[in-house]
DOMAR-694071 format. One record per residue (C-alpha): residue in one letter; chain; z, y, x. Coordinates in Angstrom, 2 decimals. Each point is the difference from the previous one (the first is absolute). Layout:
% DOMAR-694071
['A','A',[Z,Y,X]]
...
END
This chain:
% DOMAR-694071
['M','A',[106.01,95.28,-137.25]]
['I','A',[2.67,1.69,2.09]]
['R','A',[2.76,2.48,-0.69]]
['I','A',[-0.81,3.64,0.72]]
['P','A',[3.49,1.25,0.88]]
['V','A',[0.51,3.58,-1.12]]
['T','A',[2.94,1.61,-1.78]]
['P','A',[-0.50,2.21,-3.07]]
['Q','A',[1.16,2.99,2.02]]
['E','A',[-2.43,-0.71,2.82]]
['L','A',[-2.90,-0.50,-2.40]]
['T','A',[0.58,3.33,-1.75]]
['R','A',[0.37,1.73,3.38]]
['L','A',[-3.34,-1.42,1.17]]
['I','A',[-1.72,1.07,-3.21]]
['E','A',[1.37,3.54,0.15]]
['R','A',[-1.07,0.29,3.63]]
['E','A',[-3.50,-1.27,-0.79]]
['V','A',[-0.54,2.04,-3.18]]
['P','A',[2.58,2.79,-0.38]]
['G','A',[0.86,0.61,-3.65]]
['W','A',[-1.40,-3.33,-1.23]]
['L','A',[3.37,-1.32,-1.16]]
['E','A',[0.64,3.02,-2.21]]
['R','A',[-3.46,-0.20,-1.54]]
['A','A',[0.56,-3.72,-0.61]]
['A','A',[3.35,0.72,-1.66]]
['R','A',[-1.65,2.59,-2.25]]
['R','A',[-2.59,-2.56,-1.13]]
['T','A',[2.76,-2.52,-0.66]]
['R','A',[1.81,2.51,-2.21]]
['Q','A',[-3.25,0.51,-1.94]]
['A','A',[-0.39,-3.76,-0.45]]
['R','A',[3.60,-0.21,-1.25]]
['Q','A',[-0.69,2.67,-2.61]]
['R','A',[-3.29,-1.55,-1.11]]
['K','A',[1.22,-3.61,0.36]]
['R','A',[-3.22,-1.01,1.73]]
['F','A',[-1.99,0.61,3.16]]
['T','A',[-2.52,2.80,-0.33]]
['G','A',[-2.09,2.10,2.33]]
['E','A',[-1.13,-0.74,3.52]]
['G','A',[2.10,-1.67,2.64]]
['I','A',[0.81,1.48,3.39]]
['W','A',[0.98,-3.25,1.73]]
['S','A',[-3.17,-0.12,2.11]]
['E','A',[1.30,3.02,1.90]]
['V','A',[2.77,-2.12,1.57]]
['K','A',[-2.14,-3.04,0.71]]
['G','A',[0.18,0.63,3.75]]
['V','A',[3.79,-0.40,0.01]]
['Y','A',[-0.29,-3.56,-1.31]]
['M','A',[-2.96,-0.82,2.22]]
['A','A',[2.12,0.84,3.05]]
['L','A',[3.13,-1.73,-1.31]]
['Q','A',[-1.99,-3.16,-0.65]]
['H','A',[-1.67,0.06,3.42]]
['H','A',[-3.41,0.34,-1.69]]
['K','A',[0.30,-3.35,-1.74]]
['C','A',[-0.10,-0.95,-3.67]]
['A','A',[3.54,-0.20,-1.36]]
['Y','A',[-0.66,-3.25,-1.85]]
['C','A',[-2.44,-2.07,2.08]]
['E','A',[0.57,1.56,3.47]]
['R','A',[-3.72,0.38,0.56]]
['P','A',[-0.56,2.67,2.68]]
['M','A',[-1.96,3.05,-1.11]]
['A','A',[-1.56,2.99,1.68]]
['E','A',[1.68,2.86,1.82]]
['G','A',[-1.28,3.48,0.70]]
['S','A',[-1.28,3.00,-1.92]]
['H','A',[-2.15,-1.97,-2.46]]
['A','A',[2.34,-2.98,-0.38]]
['N','A',[1.60,0.90,-3.31]]
['I','A',[-3.12,-1.01,-1.92]]
['E','A',[1.04,-3.62,0.64]]
['Y','A',[3.44,0.41,-1.54]]
['D','A',[1.27,0.29,-3.56]]
['V','A',[3.37,1.43,-0.94]]
['E','A',[1.33,-2.75,-2.22]]
['H','A',[2.70,0.48,-2.64]]
['F','A',[2.35,-2.98,0.14]]
['R','A',[0.96,0.61,-3.61]]
['P','A',[-3.18,1.14,-1.82]]
['K','A',[0.11,3.58,-1.19]]
['S','A',[-1.61,-0.16,-3.45]]
['R','A',[-0.22,-3.59,-1.26]]
['V','A',[0.73,-3.62,0.90]]
['T','A',[-2.50,-2.73,-0.86]]
['P','A',[1.05,-3.65,-0.11]]
['W','A',[-0.31,-2.32,2.99]]
['P','A',[-1.19,-2.68,0.34]]
['D','A',[-2.83,-0.30,-2.49]]
['A','A',[-1.12,-3.47,-1.05]]
['K','A',[-2.79,-0.18,2.60]]
['T','A',[2.30,1.00,2.85]]
['A','A',[2.73,-2.40,-1.13]]
['K','A',[-2.48,-2.88,-0.05]]
['E','A',[-1.60,0.92,3.32]]
['L','A',[3.33,0.34,1.80]]
['R','A',[1.60,-2.92,-1.88]]
['I','A',[2.92,2.16,-1.04]]
['R','A',[2.82,-1.90,-1.67]]
['Y','A',[2.80,2.56,0.18]]
['K','A',[0.80,2.46,-2.79]]
['V','A',[-0.57,3.73,0.55]]
['R','A',[0.91,3.03,-2.09]]
['N','A',[-1.50,3.43,0.41]]
['G','A',[1.41,3.48,0.49]]
['A','A',[0.07,2.94,-2.41]]
['A','A',[-3.27,0.05,-1.94]]
['K','A',[-0.29,3.81,0.25]]
['G','A',[0.63,-0.03,3.72]]
['Y','A',[2.43,2.13,1.97]]
['P','A',[-1.12,3.64,-0.27]]
['L','A',[3.21,1.30,1.61]]
['L','A',[-0.87,-1.94,3.17]]
['A','A',[-3.57,1.31,0.24]]
['H','A',[1.12,2.62,2.53]]
['D','A',[2.94,-1.90,1.49]]
['P','A',[-0.76,-0.54,3.72]]
['H','A',[2.26,-3.08,-0.03]]
['N','A',[-2.47,-1.65,-2.38]]
['Y','A',[-2.94,0.17,2.42]]
['V','A',[-1.61,-2.14,2.66]]
['V','A',[-3.51,0.17,1.45]]
['T','A',[-2.21,-3.03,-0.37]]
['C','A',[-3.46,-1.30,0.66]]
['K','A',[-2.56,0.25,-2.80]]
['V','A',[0.25,-3.71,-0.80]]
['C','A',[3.77,-0.07,-0.43]]
['N','A',[-0.01,3.15,-2.12]]
['S','A',[-3.00,-0.71,-2.15]]
['P','A',[-0.75,-2.41,-1.54]]
['L','A',[3.18,-1.88,0.92]]
['K','A',[2.94,2.38,-0.48]]
['A','A',[-1.73,2.38,-2.45]]
['D','A',[2.49,0.79,-2.77]]
['H','A',[1.85,-3.35,-0.03]]
['F','A',[3.75,-0.31,0.51]]
['P','A',[1.40,-3.52,-0.47]]
['I','A',[3.76,-0.25,-0.49]]
['D','A',[2.63,-2.68,-0.56]]
['G','A',[2.33,2.11,-2.14]]
['T','A',[-0.68,2.30,-2.92]]
['P','A',[-1.93,3.30,-0.08]]
['S','A',[2.39,2.88,0.61]]
['E','A',[0.23,3.52,-1.36]]
['A','A',[1.97,1.23,2.99]]
['G','A',[-2.58,2.70,0.68]]
['S','A',[0.19,1.09,3.64]]
['D','A',[3.10,-2.01,0.95]]
['R','A',[-1.65,-2.50,2.32]]
['A','A',[3.22,-1.93,0.68]]
['K','A',[0.60,-0.60,-3.71]]
['L','A',[-3.67,-0.78,-0.55]]
['D','A',[0.20,-2.67,2.68]]
['A','A',[3.23,-1.42,-1.41]]
['D','A',[-1.39,-0.18,-3.55]]
['E','A',[-3.53,-1.13,0.75]]
['K','A',[0.41,-2.19,3.10]]
['P','A',[-3.46,0.78,1.47]]
['L','A',[-1.88,-3.05,1.23]]
['L','A',[-2.21,1.83,2.48]]
['L','A',[1.55,0.81,3.38]]
['F','A',[0.18,3.67,0.95]]
['P','A',[-0.17,0.34,3.79]]
['I','A',[1.08,3.60,0.56]]
['G','A',[3.71,0.77,0.35]]
['S','A',[3.16,-1.00,1.79]]
['T','A',[1.86,-1.95,-2.69]]
['G','A',[-0.45,-3.30,-1.80]]
['S','A',[-1.68,-3.13,1.28]]
['S','A',[-2.57,0.32,2.73]]
['P','A',[-3.39,-1.49,-0.97]]
['E','A',[0.25,-2.35,2.99]]
['E','A',[3.24,-1.43,-1.41]]
['L','A',[-1.96,-1.10,-3.05]]
['I','A',[-3.49,-0.75,1.35]]
['T','A',[-0.71,-1.90,3.20]]
['F','A',[-3.11,-1.71,1.39]]
['E','A',[-1.09,-3.56,0.62]]
['G','A',[-2.81,0.63,2.43]]
['I','A',[-2.30,2.49,-1.70]]
['L','A',[1.38,-0.57,-3.51]]
['P','A',[2.82,2.06,-1.56]]
['V','A',[2.66,-2.06,-1.77]]
['P','A',[3.36,0.75,-1.66]]
['A','A',[2.88,-0.13,2.46]]
['K','A',[2.54,-1.00,-2.67]]
['R','A',[0.10,-3.36,-1.71]]
['S','A',[0.98,1.22,-3.46]]
['G','A',[1.27,2.87,-2.07]]
['H','A',[-1.15,3.52,-0.77]]
['D','A',[-0.86,0.78,3.63]]
['R','A',[-2.33,-2.98,0.20]]
['K','A',[-1.68,1.10,-3.21]]
['R','A',[-0.41,3.54,1.34]]
['A','A',[-1.65,-1.37,3.13]]
['Q','A',[-2.37,-2.29,-1.91]]
['V','A',[-0.98,2.71,-2.48]]
['T','A',[-0.72,2.46,2.83]]
['I','A',[-2.10,-2.58,1.85]]
['D','A',[-1.95,-0.88,-3.15]]
['F','A',[-0.30,3.58,-1.24]]
['F','A',[-1.59,1.33,3.19]]
['R','A',[-1.70,-3.35,0.73]]
['L','A',[1.48,0.09,3.48]]
['H','A',[-0.68,-3.72,0.44]]
['L','A',[-3.58,0.07,-1.28]]
['R','A',[-1.79,3.08,1.29]]
['T','A',[-2.48,-0.99,2.70]]
['E','A',[0.38,3.19,2.03]]
['L','A',[3.76,-0.56,0.27]]
['R','A',[-0.22,-3.69,0.89]]
['D','A',[-2.65,0.68,2.65]]
['A','A',[2.01,2.84,1.54]]
['R','A',[3.12,-2.16,0.19]]
['A','A',[-2.02,-2.84,1.54]]
['H','A',[-1.25,2.35,2.72]]
['L','A',[3.59,1.11,0.47]]
['L','A',[1.37,-3.53,0.50]]
['V','A',[-2.69,-0.86,2.54]]
['M','A',[0.73,3.18,1.92]]
['L','A',[3.75,-0.62,-0.07]]
['W','A',[-0.37,-3.60,1.16]]
['N','A',[-2.22,1.02,2.90]]
['N','A',[2.55,2.58,1.09]]
['L','A',[2.87,-2.48,-0.38]]
['E','A',[-1.88,-2.22,2.45]]
['R','A',[-0.83,2.84,2.38]]
['A','A',[3.64,1.05,0.03]]
['Q','A',[0.79,-3.30,1.72]]
['Q','A',[-2.83,-0.23,2.53]]
['G','A',[-2.21,2.11,2.22]]
['S','A',[1.02,2.87,2.21]]
['S','A',[3.16,1.99,-0.61]]
['E','A',[-2.17,2.90,-1.18]]
['Q','A',[-1.82,-2.23,-2.50]]
['R','A',[3.27,-1.42,-1.30]]
['Q','A',[1.45,3.47,-0.44]]
['R','A',[-3.06,1.23,-1.91]]
['A','A',[0.30,-2.99,-2.32]]
['R','A',[3.72,0.66,-0.54]]
['D','A',[-0.78,3.63,-0.80]]
['V','A',[-2.44,-1.10,-2.71]]
['L','A',[2.58,-2.38,-1.49]]
['V','A',[2.61,2.75,-0.10]]
['A','A',[-2.48,2.37,-1.68]]
['A','A',[-0.90,-2.65,-2.59]]
['R','A',[3.55,0.13,-1.36]]
['Q','A',[-0.09,3.74,-0.60]]
['N','A',[-0.60,1.56,-3.42]]
['F','A',[-3.17,1.75,1.16]]
['F','A',[-1.73,-3.30,0.82]]
['P','A',[-2.60,-1.25,-2.52]]
['H','A',[1.45,-2.80,-2.15]]
['A','A',[3.34,0.30,1.78]]
['A','A',[1.81,-2.22,-2.52]]
['C','A',[-2.37,-2.89,0.74]]
['A','A',[0.28,0.61,3.74]]
['R','A',[3.80,0.01,-0.06]]
['A','A',[0.13,-3.17,-2.10]]
['F','A',[-2.35,-1.79,2.40]]
['L','A',[1.88,1.09,3.12]]
['D','A',[3.32,-1.03,-1.55]]
['L','A',[-1.48,-3.37,-0.87]]
['Y','A',[-1.30,-0.44,3.55]]
['A','A',[3.52,0.62,1.34]]
['R','A',[1.56,-2.74,-2.15]]
['D','A',[-2.90,-2.45,-0.50]]
['P','A',[-2.88,0.41,2.50]]
['A','A',[-1.80,-3.11,-1.26]]
['K','A',[-0.21,1.32,-3.56]]
['A','A',[-1.10,3.40,1.28]]
['E','A',[-2.75,-1.74,1.98]]
['A','A',[-1.17,-1.80,-3.14]]
['Y','A',[-0.29,3.34,-1.83]]
['Y','A',[-1.83,1.48,2.98]]
['L','A',[-2.53,-2.86,-0.02]]
['E','A',[-0.60,0.46,-3.74]]
['A','A',[-0.61,3.69,0.58]]
['Q','A',[-2.26,-0.70,2.96]]
['R','A',[-2.11,-2.47,-1.98]]
['L','A',[-0.30,2.46,-2.89]]
['M','A',[-1.33,2.70,2.28]]
['A','A',[-2.24,-2.40,1.91]]
['R','A',[-1.84,-0.76,-3.25]]
['K','A',[-0.42,3.70,-0.75]]
['E','A',[-0.56,1.42,3.46]]
['P','A',[-1.31,-2.76,2.27]]
['G','A',[-1.06,2.57,2.56]]
['L','A',[3.62,0.98,0.58]]
['Y','A',[1.74,-3.34,-0.49]]
['K','A',[-0.98,-3.40,1.33]]
['R','A',[-0.07,-2.65,-2.67]]
['G','A',[2.74,-2.55,0.37]]
['A','A',[1.38,1.57,3.16]]
['A','A',[3.40,-1.36,0.92]]
['P','A',[2.82,2.21,1.24]]
['R','A',[0.53,0.27,3.71]]
['S','A',[2.93,-2.00,1.30]]
END
């Protein structure tokens, strides 16, 4: 997960440019929800889905899996409410807690949800189908107490202390300050405290360490990065430059699984031997799955 840096002012400007009048219609629906004290009617958030798709570089906000672009791409994306709009159901259930070996304590957000945030554009991200449902669904684990602050997101955060990381915005901790990678596996960056708990809950909640499609994609990534790290030091000047260009691109927000790429490249800079060990693990994993692309047991070039 990476930060999607956008200010509130910039986000509202992008939405108004994409769908003129949307913000006023959203405000009208929020006033209705305030009067009725619940979410009713149909949502209009799908109309602004394209804004978030572009902001997120056509990647899932939570798992960084790349998704489609183009005229038919939006079928792959869900607009996900960070705070659920109409109810909050407890997480984890007994089966999930046992499967993930959860030992920490978790509370849950307001049981009736957050109807005043149903049409708040600062409560949205776009996600892949897996992250949104069944994983995120209408869960909202917290470390504080459920708040009645309505639409005041700052007070809600202060009261509730959300345990899931929210990647969009320009304030607060960046996801990469809390979650890093050991090879292909996400791990908390902090040793203790609330930030470590937030990282571990987010990893467990979205199963970022367990999902096969994510582990395989990161393994492919590490092999590709290692090969380019080698090419950047040998071959013709043109070959070295092409490799350096790839390594620069891998650090950018648009790159698939950029957080994993940046963690691996940073590790290579300070501990090449450990980076090589992670590369070899990734290479062996992919050799078992795709022997036509990877030679079993191949050693790195010196």
